[in-house]
N, C-alpha and C positions, 0 to 999 in steps of 0.2 A: 096669690098665684105666682107672683114674681118676687124674687128676692135678689137684690143686687148688692155687691160689695165694692167699695172703693177704698184704697189704701194709699197713703203717702208715707214714705220712710225717709229718715235722716233730715227732717225739716228743722231749720235752725230757729226753733221756738222752744223754750223750756217746757217740759211736760206740765208743770204746775200752772203756767199761764194758759196752755192749750186746754187743759181740763176745765178751766173757768169758762171758756167759750163753748166747749162741747157740752157742758152741763146745761147751757142755755137752750140747746136745741133737742136734747134727748127726749124722745116720745112725741115730738111735734110733727105736724104734717110737713112734707118736704118743701112745698112752696112757702109755707109760713116760716120754716127754718131759714130759707134763702132770704126772706124779707128781714128777719131778725139779724142775720149775719151781715147784711148789706149796711145796716146802720149801727152796728155794734162798734164802740170806739176802740176795742182792744186790737192790738196788732196781729194777733193770731186769728182774727175773724176772716181775713182775706184768704189764707190757705184752706181754712175749713169751708168757706163758701165755695171755693173751686172744687173741693172734694165732694161736697153734697151735689153740686152740679154734675160732676163726673159720675157719681153714683146714679143720678137720674138718667144720664145718657146710657149708662150700662144697662139699666132696667129697660129702656126703650129698645136697645139692641137685642137684649135677651128675649123680649116679647116678640120682636120681629122674627127672630130665629125660630121661636116656638109657634109662630103664626097665631098668636093670641092677642087679644085686645088689651091695651094698657091705658088707663086714665091716670094722668099724672096727679090728679086731685086725690087719688086713693093712696098714693105712696106716703109713707111716714117713716121717721127715723126709729127703727126698732132697736138697734144697738149702736152705740157710739162710745168709743173708748180711746184713751191715749196711753201708750207705753213709752218708757224711756229708751232712747236710742244711745248710740255711742257718744261719749263725752270727749270733746276736744280739749286737750290740756295745753295751756299757754302760760308763759312766765312773764312777769312784769318786774323790771328792776326797781328796787327800793333803796332806802338809805343805808349807808355803811356796807355796801356790797351784798346786801341780802336780795333774795328773789321772792316774789309773791306769786303764788299759783292762781291762775284764772281758769275756771271751769266753764267751757262753752257747751251747754247741754243741747241735745237734739231730741226729737220726738218721732214716734211712729204713731200716726193717727189712722184709725179705722172707722168707717161709717158703713152701716148696713141699713138699706132701705127695704121695706117689705110692704105688701098689701095686706089688709086685715084678714082676708081668707087664708093667707100663708101662715099667719100667727095662729089662727084657730086650728089649722091642720097640725102645726107643730105641738100645740097644747094637747091635742087628741093623741098624738104619738107618745108624748111623755106619760099621759095617763094610762095608755095601753101597756107601756113597758113596766109600770109599777104593778 
């Protein structure tokens, strides 16, 4: 019944490293995802943890706005993906007057939390459109 989205843009984590962390939580229950991220050793787990917590807060606000009941146990990560953001280009001096380019990559991370009945309604809509 509730679907909430949280995004973070231009985060200074490479998309490849962020995808490793996001793949750990895709399809999991939201509270379980928070527990996994809390103890994950990767550096990208902290911003993803904050993002999942933000998506849960967005779901609470959305449910309060609609005057509907929301049990946080029902929320799960329905979609989670990482896109590449802008790349910062820096130069490092090297031997004999040469320059070495350093690419500092950024990521756009999106987390979508939903309740199971929201997914069933979306599946029914897809089947009806076919």
